[in-house]
TORPA-4810 file (N, C-alpha, C, O; in nm, 3 decimals):
<nodes>
NODE_1_-0.405_0.866_7.995_-0.424_0.744_7.960_-0.499_0.660_8.016_-0.493_0.636_8.136_X
NODE_2_-0.582_0.601_7.934_-0.713_0.529_7.981_-0.638_0.381_8.070_-0.567_0.290_8.028_X
NODE_3_-0.678_0.404_8.172_-0.680_0.304_8.297_-0.792_0.299_8.371_-0.829_0.390_8.446_X
NODE_4_-0.862_0.172_8.350_-0.996_0.164_8.417_-1.006_0.040_8.510_-1.075_-0.045_8.455_X
NODE_5_-0.964_0.001_8.630_-0.990_-0.068_8.737_-1.114_-0.150_8.735_-1.214_-0.083_8.759_X
NODE_6_-1.133_-0.266_8.714_-1.284_-0.331_8.714_-1.312_-0.398_8.861_-1.415_-0.391_8.928_X
NODE_7_-1.182_-0.469_8.895_-1.223_-0.530_9.004_-1.068_-0.552_9.071_-0.978_-0.485_9.019_X
NODE_8_-1.039_-0.622_9.158_-0.923_-0.664_9.234_-0.798_-0.750_9.092_-0.676_-0.738_9.080_X
NODE_9_-0.875_-0.813_9.027_-0.797_-0.900_8.911_-0.786_-0.823_8.784_-0.689_-0.815_8.708_X
NODE_10_-0.892_-0.775_8.778_-0.929_-0.734_8.614_-0.893_-0.557_8.591_-0.935_-0.475_8.673_X
NODE_11_-0.831_-0.525_8.499_-0.811_-0.376_8.451_-0.782_-0.372_8.304_-0.707_-0.439_8.234_X
NODE_12_-0.875_-0.259_8.274_-0.853_-0.218_8.129_-0.726_-0.095_8.101_-0.711_-0.003_8.181_X
NODE_13_-0.671_-0.105_8.020_-0.574_0.006_7.989_-0.539_0.026_7.832_-0.544_-0.057_7.742_X
NODE_14_-0.513_0.118_7.829_-0.438_0.142_7.703_-0.350_0.110_7.681_-0.258_0.148_7.753_X
NODE_15_-0.320_0.017_7.564_-0.209_-0.061_7.501_-0.096_0.007_7.473_-0.107_0.108_7.403_X
NODE_16_0.053_-0.038_7.527_0.167_0.054_7.510_0.258_-0.036_7.433_0.257_-0.159_7.424_X
NODE_17_0.349_0.065_7.372_0.448_-0.039_7.291_0.503_-0.132_7.345_0.538_-0.227_7.275_X
NODE_18_0.531_-0.134_7.490_0.618_-0.252_7.542_0.503_-0.334_7.556_0.520_-0.400_7.658_X
NODE_19_0.379_-0.366_7.497_0.272_-0.462_7.521_0.283_-0.535_7.387_0.209_-0.630_7.361_X
NODE_20_0.369_-0.494_7.309_0.379_-0.561_7.156_0.390_-0.731_7.172_0.301_-0.804_7.128_X
NODE_21_0.483_-0.770_7.225_0.503_-0.886_7.245_0.409_-0.976_7.310_0.400_-1.091_7.268_X
NODE_22_0.324_-0.928_7.431_0.209_-0.974_7.473_0.096_-1.006_7.398_0.025_-1.106_7.403_X
NODE_23_0.089_-0.904_7.325_-0.035_-0.851_7.206_0.002_-0.965_7.126_-0.088_-1.049_7.121_X
NODE_24_0.111_-0.996_7.058_0.131_-1.076_6.935_0.140_-1.226_7.019_0.106_-1.324_6.953_X
NODE_25_0.175_-1.243_7.131_0.183_-1.381_7.185_0.026_-1.437_7.184_-0.014_-1.537_7.123_X
NODE_26_-0.035_-1.367_7.247_-0.152_-1.382_7.247_-0.282_-1.412_7.110_-0.371_-1.496_7.096_X
NODE_27_-0.241_-1.313_7.039_-0.302_-1.311_6.913_-0.258_-1.458_6.842_-0.345_-1.527_6.787_X
NODE_28_-0.120_-1.501_6.846_-0.068_-1.614_6.789_-0.123_-1.746_6.822_-0.155_-1.843_6.753_X
NODE_29_-0.126_-1.720_6.959_-0.187_-1.857_7.002_-0.329_-1.902_6.982_-0.373_-2.016_6.971_X
NODE_30_-0.392_-1.781_6.980_-0.547_-1.783_6.917_-0.573_-1.775_6.798_-0.694_-1.774_6.773_X
NODE_31_-0.487_-1.767_6.689_-0.503_-1.750_6.550_-0.609_-1.793_6.471_-0.689_-1.732_6.400_X
NODE_32_-0.594_-1.918_6.499_-0.725_-1.987_6.428_-0.858_-1.965_6.482_-0.954_-1.953_6.406_X
NODE_33_-0.870_-1.957_6.620_-0.978_-1.988_6.705_-1.062_-1.816_6.648_-1.167_-1.810_6.584_X
NODE_34_-1.001_-1.724_6.682_-1.033_-1.587_6.669_-1.052_-1.541_6.533_-1.142_-1.460_6.512_X
NODE_35_-0.963_-1.591_6.417_-0.977_-1.581_6.280_-1.096_-1.613_6.220_-1.151_-1.544_6.135_X
NODE_36_-1.148_-1.753_6.277_-1.288_-1.784_6.242_-1.383_-1.634_6.236_-1.463_-1.626_6.143_X
NODE_37_-1.375_-1.533_6.320_-1.472_-1.442_6.294_-1.405_-1.307_6.304_-1.483_-1.212_6.308_X
NODE_38_-1.290_-1.282_6.309_-1.229_-1.139_6.260_-1.094_-1.157_6.179_-1.011_-1.248_6.184_X
NODE_39_-1.097_-1.044_6.103_-0.992_-1.066_5.994_-0.844_-1.010_6.090_-0.762_-1.101_6.083_X
NODE_40_-0.811_-0.938_6.141_-0.678_-0.901_6.207_-0.597_-1.009_6.248_-0.476_-0.996_6.227_X
NODE_41_-0.644_-1.128_6.311_-0.522_-1.226_6.285_-0.446_-1.258_6.190_-0.328_-1.286_6.215_X
NODE_42_-0.502_-1.262_6.040_-0.438_-1.270_5.951_-0.370_-1.181_5.892_-0.305_-1.215_5.793_X
NODE_43_-0.369_-1.067_5.931_-0.285_-0.927_5.924_-0.178_-0.923_6.018_-0.099_-0.832_5.996_X
NODE_44_-0.146_-1.008_6.135_-0.067_-0.982_6.277_0.012_-1.098_6.230_-0.044_-1.208_6.240_X
NODE_45_0.145_-1.096_6.175_0.230_-1.182_6.164_0.350_-1.185_6.223_0.428_-1.277_6.200_X
NODE_46_0.382_-1.073_6.317_0.483_-1.059_6.372_0.441_-0.953_6.502_0.327_-0.911_6.523_X
NODE_47_0.543_-0.928_6.571_0.561_-0.844_6.667_0.565_-0.716_6.646_0.514_-0.640_6.728_X
NODE_48_0.628_-0.668_6.524_0.619_-0.559_6.449_0.484_-0.508_6.423_0.447_-0.391_6.436_X
NODE_49_0.409_-0.615_6.382_0.265_-0.591_6.347_0.196_-0.514_6.442_0.136_-0.408_6.425_X
NODE_50_0.215_-0.600_6.569_0.140_-0.574_6.716_0.179_-0.427_6.754_0.097_-0.341_6.785_X
NODE_51_0.287_-0.413_6.747_0.341_-0.283_6.762_0.300_-0.165_6.692_0.276_-0.061_6.754_X
NODE_52_0.287_-0.177_6.534_0.241_-0.090_6.461_0.067_-0.038_6.509_0.009_0.070_6.502_X
NODE_53_0.032_-0.155_6.550_-0.114_-0.169_6.573_-0.114_-0.082_6.719_-0.190_0.016_6.726_X
NODE_54_-0.061_-0.104_6.791_-0.031_-0.009_6.920_-0.034_0.135_6.886_-0.116_0.206_6.944_X
NODE_55_0.034_0.178_6.811_0.096_0.313_6.783_-0.036_0.355_6.699_-0.099_0.451_6.744_X
NODE_56_-0.073_0.306_6.609_-0.219_0.335_6.540_-0.341_0.371_6.639_-0.413_0.471_6.632_X
NODE_57_-0.347_0.272_6.726_-0.464_0.273_6.851_-0.429_0.407_6.916_-0.512_0.496_6.898_X
NODE_58_-0.301_0.441_7.000_-0.286_0.536_7.065_-0.281_0.673_7.000_-0.300_0.783_7.052_X
NODE_59_-0.248_0.637_6.855_-0.303_0.802_6.792_-0.438_0.819_6.782_-0.477_0.934_6.800_X
NODE_60_-0.522_0.733_6.757_-0.663_0.753_6.772_-0.696_0.812_6.871_-0.761_0.917_6.869_X
NODE_61_-0.644_0.734_7.010_-0.669_0.797_7.129_-0.655_0.933_7.129_-0.761_0.994_7.145_X
NODE_62_-0.557_0.996_7.116_-0.518_1.116_7.144_-0.587_1.207_7.040_-0.570_1.328_7.057_X
NODE_63_-0.680_1.158_6.907_-0.748_1.205_6.851_-0.909_1.205_6.887_-0.997_1.260_6.820_X
NODE_64_-0.924_1.134_7.001_-1.059_1.094_7.048_-1.155_1.025_6.902_-1.271_1.055_6.873_X
NODE_65_-1.093_0.956_6.851_-1.138_0.887_6.724_-1.135_0.719_6.767_-1.084_0.646_6.682_X
NODE_66_-1.177_0.666_6.868_-1.199_0.559_6.887_-1.052_0.494_6.921_-0.944_0.545_6.890_X
NODE_67_-1.067_0.387_6.983_-0.930_0.323_7.029_-0.941_0.174_7.112_-1.040_0.145_7.179_X
NODE_68_-0.837_0.094_7.099_-0.838_-0.037_7.151_-0.782_-0.044_7.292_-0.692_0.036_7.314_X
NODE_69_-0.817_-0.121_7.390_-0.762_-0.140_7.501_-0.720_-0.274_7.557_-0.793_-0.370_7.532_X
NODE_70_-0.625_-0.291_7.621_-0.582_-0.414_7.676_-0.672_-0.485_7.823_-0.702_-0.426_7.926_X
NODE_71_-0.697_-0.618_7.788_-0.769_-0.662_7.903_-0.686_-0.742_7.975_-0.665_-0.859_7.944_X
NODE_72_-0.626_-0.674_8.091_-0.570_-0.751_8.209_-0.620_-0.846_8.286_-0.739_-0.843_8.318_X
NODE_73_-0.550_-0.926_8.320_-0.601_-1.040_8.436_-0.468_-1.041_8.523_-0.375_-1.109_8.481_X
NODE_74_-0.453_-0.978_8.627_-0.347_-0.957_8.664_-0.225_-0.878_8.601_-0.229_-0.756_8.583_X
NODE_75_-0.135_-0.943_8.575_-0.023_-0.900_8.483_-0.038_-0.971_8.347_0.038_-0.921_8.264_X
NODE_76_-0.102_-1.058_8.307_-0.133_-1.110_8.187_-0.247_-1.061_8.095_-0.363_-1.044_8.131_X
NODE_77_-0.193_-1.039_7.956_-0.307_-0.992_7.878_-0.395_-1.094_7.817_-0.347_-1.182_7.746_X
NODE_78_-0.524_-1.087_7.842_-0.602_-1.194_7.811_-0.678_-1.159_7.704_-0.731_-1.257_7.652_X
NODE_79_-0.710_-1.027_7.640_-0.782_-0.999_7.532_-0.769_-0.818_7.518_-0.691_-0.735_7.565_X
NODE_80_-0.887_-0.812_7.428_-0.911_-0.690_7.412_-1.015_-0.628_7.374_-1.082_-0.704_7.304_X
NODE_81_-1.068_-0.518_7.387_-1.175_-0.421_7.348_-1.181_-0.318_7.342_-1.097_-0.281_7.424_X
NODE_82_-1.239_-0.204_7.285_-1.253_-0.069_7.200_-1.335_-0.045_7.174_-1.424_-0.126_7.150_X
NODE_83_-1.348_0.091_7.163_-1.440_0.188_7.107_-1.413_0.192_6.946_-1.325_0.271_6.915_X
NODE_84_-1.477_0.117_6.832_-1.428_0.126_6.690_-1.417_0.280_6.651_-1.335_0.328_6.573_X
NODE_85_-1.493_0.332_6.704_-1.509_0.516_6.609_-1.616_0.568_6.749_-1.701_0.512_6.818_X
NODE_86_-1.550_0.716_6.739_-1.629_0.803_6.827_-1.707_0.891_6.712_-1.651_0.963_6.630_X
NODE_87_-1.840_0.871_6.724_-1.919_0.961_6.640_-1.983_1.089_6.725_-2.101_1.089_6.762_X
NODE_88_-1.902_1.185_6.748_-1.934_1.288_6.822_-2.064_1.376_6.795_-2.105_1.444_6.889_X
NODE_89_-2.119_1.380_6.695_-2.208_1.440_6.611_-2.354_1.364_6.630_-2.465_1.418_6.633_X
NODE_90_-2.326_1.233_6.642_-2.484_1.166_6.683_-2.464_1.133_6.820_-2.559_1.100_6.890_X
NODE_91_-2.345_1.141_6.866_-2.320_1.085_7.009_-2.330_0.924_7.031_-2.396_0.874_7.122_X
NODE_92_-2.254_0.847_6.930_-2.236_0.709_6.949_-2.121_0.655_6.910_-2.037_0.722_6.851_X
NODE_93_-2.108_0.549_6.936_-1.992_0.466_6.954_-2.017_0.302_6.889_-2.124_0.272_6.835_X
NODE_94_-1.919_0.218_6.901_-1.959_0.046_6.898_-1.838_0.049_6.927_-1.739_0.115_6.896_X
NODE_95_-1.879_-0.087_7.033_-1.781_-0.169_7.098_-1.712_-0.299_7.012_-1.791_-0.375_6.957_X
NODE_96_-1.614_-0.316_7.005_-1.535_-0.436_6.954_-1.476_-0.525_7.078_-1.440_-0.467_7.180_X
NODE_97_-1.467_-0.674_7.065_-1.379_-0.730_7.174_-1.357_-0.892_7.125_-1.428_-0.975_7.066_X
NODE_98_-1.234_-0.891_7.177_-1.188_-1.074_7.164_-1.119_-1.109_7.265_-1.064_-1.019_7.330_X
NODE_99_-1.106_-1.221_7.299_-1.063_-1.287_7.407_-1.010_-1.390_7.388_-1.074_-1.475_7.326_X
NODE_100_-0.882_-1.421_7.433_-0.790_-1.558_7.411_-0.891_-1.680_7.461_-0.960_-1.679_7.563_X
NODE_101_-0.884_-1.764_7.381_-0.994_-1.864_7.407_-0.984_-1.920_7.537_-1.092_-1.938_7.593_X
NODE_102_-0.863_-1.959_7.610_-0.835_-2.010_7.732_-0.890_-1.921_7.867_-0.884_-1.958_7.984_X
NODE_103_-0.942_-1.805_7.819_-0.965_-1.682_7.912_-1.151_-1.701_7.933_-1.217_-1.656_8.027_X
NODE_104_-1.203_-1.779_7.816_-1.384_-1.778_7.782_-1.407_-1.818_7.918_-1.327_-1.867_7.998_X
NODE_105_-1.562_-1.782_7.933_-1.635_-1.869_8.022_-1.633_-1.819_8.175_-1.704_-1.875_8.259_X
NODE_106_-1.549_-1.711_8.206_-1.528_-1.646_8.332_-1.601_-1.538_8.351_-1.606_-1.491_8.464_X
NODE_107_-1.674_-1.476_8.239_-1.722_-1.344_8.276_-1.643_-1.250_8.261_-1.679_-1.151_8.324_X
NODE_108_-1.518_-1.232_8.183_-1.430_-1.128_8.163_-1.456_-1.043_8.055_-1.408_-0.930_8.051_X
NODE_109_-1.531_-1.090_7.961_-1.544_-0.976_7.842_-1.690_-0.895_7.901_-1.705_-0.774_7.889_X
NODE_110_-1.763_-0.961_7.946_-1.918_-0.924_8.015_-1.867_-0.803_8.107_-1.921_-0.693_8.096_X
NODE_111_-1.768_-0.822_8.193_-1.746_-0.732_8.311_-1.665_-0.615_8.196_-1.711_-0.501_8.193_X
NODE_112_-1.571_-0.643_8.125_-1.510_-0.539_8.056_-1.617_-0.444_7.947_-1.592_-0.326_7.919_X
NODE_113_-1.713_-0.504_7.904_-1.832_-0.437_7.823_-1.890_-0.359_7.901_-1.926_-0.251_7.853_X
NODE_114_-1.920_-0.390_8.056_-2.014_-0.330_8.152_-1.929_-0.201_8.162_-1.981_-0.089_8.157_X
NODE_115_-1.805_-0.220_8.176_-1.703_-0.105_8.242_-1.702_0.011_8.074_-1.735_0.128_8.094_X
NODE_116_-1.676_-0.019_7.963_-1.681_0.038_7.872_-1.846_0.128_7.831_-1.849_0.240_7.779_X
NODE_117_-1.973_0.043_7.869_-2.076_0.095_7.870_-2.097_0.195_7.951_-2.155_0.288_7.895_X
NODE_118_-2.070_0.216_8.072_-2.072_0.277_8.181_-1.987_0.415_8.146_-2.036_0.527_8.162_X
NODE_119_-1.868_0.394_8.101_-1.762_0.480_8.068_-1.820_0.549_7.958_-1.841_0.669_7.974_X
NODE_120_-1.849_0.496_7.850_-1.936_0.574_7.717_-2.053_0.685_7.749_-2.066_0.794_7.695_X
NODE_121_-2.131_0.629_7.848_-2.229_0.661_7.856_-2.227_0.795_7.985_-2.298_0.896_7.987_X
NODE_122_-2.138_0.760_8.069_-2.144_0.893_8.195_-2.007_0.955_8.161_-2.002_1.069_8.207_X
NODE_123_-1.914_0.926_8.107_-1.792_1.015_8.054_-1.778_1.081_7.954_-1.736_1.196_7.947_X
NODE_124_-1.822_0.994_7.849_-1.807_1.048_7.712_-1.929_1.091_7.637_-1.938_1.129_7.520_X
NODE_125_-2.034_1.077_7.743_-2.174_1.155_7.721_-2.239_1.090_7.584_-2.322_1.157_7.522_X
NODE_126_-2.207_0.980_7.542_-2.271_0.891_7.430_-2.415_0.890_7.471_-2.453_0.915_7.585_X
NODE_127_-2.508_0.855_7.353_-2.622_0.831_7.364_-2.644_0.717_7.308_-2.763_0.691_7.321_X
NODE_128_-2.581_0.624_7.246_-2.600_0.505_7.182_-2.475_0.414_7.178_-2.372_0.472_7.143_X
NODE_129_-2.466_0.300_7.204_-2.385_0.226_7.175_-2.386_0.068_7.100_-2.444_-0.025_7.155_X
NODE_130_-2.324_0.055_6.987_-2.352_-0.055_6.899_-2.246_-0.175_6.933_-2.139_-0.146_6.986_X
NODE_131_-2.269_-0.271_6.910_-2.216_-0.416_6.870_-2.265_-0.492_6.790_-2.378_-0.539_6.786_X
NODE_132_-2.142_-0.511_6.697_-2.177_-0.632_6.578_-2.103_-0.722_6.602_-1.988_-0.716_6.644_X
NODE_133_-2.186_-0.844_6.567_-2.109_-0.983_6.576_-2.150_-1.046_6.476_-2.251_-1.011_6.414_X
NODE_134_-2.072_-1.160_6.442_-2.090_-1.253_6.327_-2.209_-1.333_6.366_-2.217_-1.376_6.481_X
NODE_135_-2.312_-1.356_6.269_-2.431_-1.395_6.296_-2.402_-1.565_6.346_-2.485_-1.612_6.424_X
NODE_136_-2.327_-1.623_6.317_-2.295_-1.738_6.346_-2.179_-1.778_6.480_-2.137_-1.889_6.514_X
NODE_137_-2.155_-1.662_6.529_-2.065_-1.641_6.655_-2.146_-1.653_6.793_-2.124_-1.572_6.883_X
NODE_138_-2.256_-1.773_6.810_-2.313_-1.766_6.905_-2.270_-1.711_7.040_-2.356_-1.659_7.111_X
NODE_139_-2.160_-1.718_7.077_-2.086_-1.710_7.214_-2.057_-1.541_7.233_-2.060_-1.483_7.341_X
NODE_140_-2.032_-1.484_7.116_-1.998_-1.323_7.110_-2.134_-1.259_7.117_-2.155_-1.170_7.199_X
NODE_141_-2.249_-1.312_7.016_-2.388_-1.227_7.033_-2.469_-1.249_7.150_-2.564_-1.175_7.176_X
NODE_142_-2.422_-1.387_7.253_-2.489_-1.385_7.361_-2.462_-1.281_7.481_-2.530_-1.279_7.584_X
NODE_143_-2.348_-1.192_7.453_-2.292_-1.128_7.523_-2.389_-0.986_7.535_-2.445_-0.960_7.641_X
NODE_144_-2.402_-0.901_7.421_-2.491_-0.791_7.428_-2.632_-0.839_7.426_-2.712_-0.746_7.430_X
NODE_145_-2.678_-0.943_7.423_-2.807_-0.999_7.423_-2.856_-0.989_7.573_-2.963_-0.942_7.612_X
NODE_146_-2.731_-1.055_7.664_-2.754_-1.065_7.799_-2.734_-0.917_7.869_-2.790_-0.901_7.978_X
NODE_147_-2.672_-0.830_7.826_-2.701_-0.711_7.859_-2.776_-0.606_7.835_-2.769_-0.492_7.881_X
NODE_148_-2.870_-0.665_7.738_-2.984_-0.574_7.767_-2.994_-0.504_7.610_-3.091_-0.436_7.576_X
NODE_149_-2.866_-0.536_7.510_-2.866_-0.483_7.360_-2.978_-0.545_7.297_-3.003_-0.664_7.311_X
NODE_150_-3.075_-0.434_7.198_-3.155_-0.483_7.134_-3.103_-0.514_6.955_-3.039_-0.432_6.889_X
NODE_151_-3.138_-0.617_6.916_-3.130_-0.671_6.784_-3.182_-0.557_6.726_-3.297_-0.518_6.744_X
NODE_152_-3.079_-0.489_6.637_-3.135_-0.400_6.529_-3.154_-0.435_6.382_-3.217_-0.369_6.299_X
NODE_153_-3.084_-0.562_6.361_-3.113_-0.599_6.210_-2.956_-0.698_6.178_-2.875_-0.714_6.270_X
NODE_154_-2.933_-0.752_6.049_-2.831_-0.843_6.026_-2.806_-0.771_5.893_-2.899_-0.738_5.818_X
NODE_155_-2.674_-0.747_5.866_-2.612_-0.730_5.753_-2.587_-0.841_5.648_-2.515_-0.922_5.706_X
NODE_156_-2.607_-0.875_5.549_-2.559_-1.014_5.489_-2.441_-0.964_5.435_-2.411_-0.846_5.414_X
NODE_157_-2.350_-1.104_5.406_-2.234_-1.081_5.362_-2.152_-0.949_5.378_-2.111_-0.873_5.292_X
NODE_158_-2.142_-0.945_5.504_-2.093_-0.798_5.554_-1.960_-0.814_5.562_-1.913_-0.713_5.614_X
NODE_159_-1.871_-0.898_5.533_-1.724_-0.924_5.560_-1.691_-1.076_5.507_-1.762_-1.173_5.535_X
NODE_160_-1.574_-1.081_5.427_-1.532_-1.163_5.348_-1.398_-1.220_5.463_-1.314_-1.139_5.501_X
NODE_161_-1.394_-1.377_5.514_-1.303_-1.407_5.610_-1.296_-1.560_5.588_-1.389_-1.640_5.597_X
NODE_162_-1.174_-1.585_5.559_-1.155_-1.740_5.505_-1.215_-1.785_5.424_-1.274_-1.893_5.423_X
NODE_163_-1.207_-1.702_5.344_-1.274_-1.782_5.196_-1.452_-1.778_5.182_-1.514_-1.845_5.099_X
NODE_164_-1.518_-1.681_5.283_-1.655_-1.705_5.275_-1.716_-1.589_5.351_-1.658_-1.537_5.446_X
NODE_165_-1.811_-1.557_5.317_-1.911_-1.414_5.360_-1.966_-1.470_5.506_-2.020_-1.577_5.532_X
NODE_166_-1.931_-1.358_5.594_-2.006_-1.387_5.706_-2.072_-1.265_5.732_-2.020_-1.154_5.733_X
NODE_167_-2.235_-1.305_5.761_-2.324_-1.216_5.810_-2.317_-1.141_5.949_-2.304_-1.205_6.054_X
NODE_168_-2.324_-1.020_5.945_-2.307_-0.949_6.089_-2.470_-0.920_6.133_-2.561_-0.881_6.060_X
NODE_169_-2.474_-0.957_6.287_-2.603_-0.901_6.363_-2.523_-0.780_6.429_-2.411_-0.778_6.480_X
NODE_170_-2.619_-0.680_6.412_-2.611_-0.522_6.469_-2.714_-0.524_6.599_-2.834_-0.549_6.591_X
NODE_171_-2.641_-0.491_6.727_-2.729_-0.467_6.829_-2.689_-0.332_6.862_-2.589_-0.272_6.821_X
NODE_172_-2.798_-0.280_6.961_-2.778_-0.131_6.984_-2.837_-0.117_7.140_-2.921_-0.196_7.184_X
NODE_173_-2.791_-0.024_7.205_-2.841_0.020_7.344_-2.815_0.170_7.365_-2.705_0.223_7.348_X
NODE_174_-2.910_0.226_7.400_-2.925_0.380_7.445_-2.911_0.373_7.603_-2.934_0.283_7.683_X
NODE_175_-2.852_0.539_7.620_-2.834_0.569_7.721_-2.947_0.543_7.825_-2.922_0.502_7.939_X
NODE_176_-3.076_0.570_7.780_-3.204_0.572_7.851_-3.226_0.405_7.920_-3.267_0.380_8.034_X
NODE_177_-3.181_0.301_7.808_-3.218_0.203_7.826_-3.116_0.151_7.936_-3.165_0.079_8.023_X
NODE_178_-2.988_0.178_7.942_-2.893_0.158_8.017_-2.938_0.204_8.148_-2.949_0.132_8.247_X
NODE_179_-2.964_0.331_8.144_-3.009_0.384_8.293_-3.122_0.311_8.367_-3.129_0.277_8.485_X
NODE_180_-3.204_0.296_8.270_-3.333_0.206_8.325_-3.305_0.079_8.380_-3.353_0.029_8.481_X
NODE_181_-3.219_0.032_8.299_-3.167_-0.159_8.346_-3.097_-0.153_8.472_-3.123_-0.231_8.563_X
NODE_182_-2.987_-0.038_8.482_-2.913_-0.014_8.622_-2.999_0.017_8.705_-2.985_-0.040_8.813_X
NODE_183_-3.083_0.085_8.696_-3.200_0.172_8.813_-3.263_0.045_8.871_-3.281_0.035_8.993_X
NODE_184_-3.299_-0.054_8.785_-3.367_-0.163_8.802_-3.285_-0.264_8.930_-3.333_-0.318_9.029_X
NODE_185_-3.168_-0.263_8.887_-3.095_-0.379_8.949_-3.043_-0.325_9.108_-2.980_-0.401_9.181_X
</nodes>
């Protein structure tokens, strides 16, 4: 199973059935905040919903079809990150992420994304990674921009959330761009 230690305090692991309570509690505490940009909080109404989501992601992991991973700081679940799909024919994937508001501003998501980028290029042999973020979500968009992703375009009226449409900005990063960036550091 997926288990990736980033540093002494931060670890990424495939969510397990026993994590449903912690996942639900984190979503519930951040429901309004995360729900501004993402649809899943409105569909996560109980611990059972979190448990069902975990089971779905574990099945997707087994099929190598994209999956979500818990972001743990020590023993506390602070957010989630994942590969939304695995396009083996074109050797690309998309990374999605969210973090509890109380954990923002500490570089957690940036470090988690860097780990998934490195893993996707070196272990999964992907050629391209995409990240999509609501155009009005400046904090989320700043992360791929800081990590060297190129803005590839904006999809208008991409998703209907909370009674209105959100545009989505798409960013892309190729393996050669990442290699050039890490070689220069």
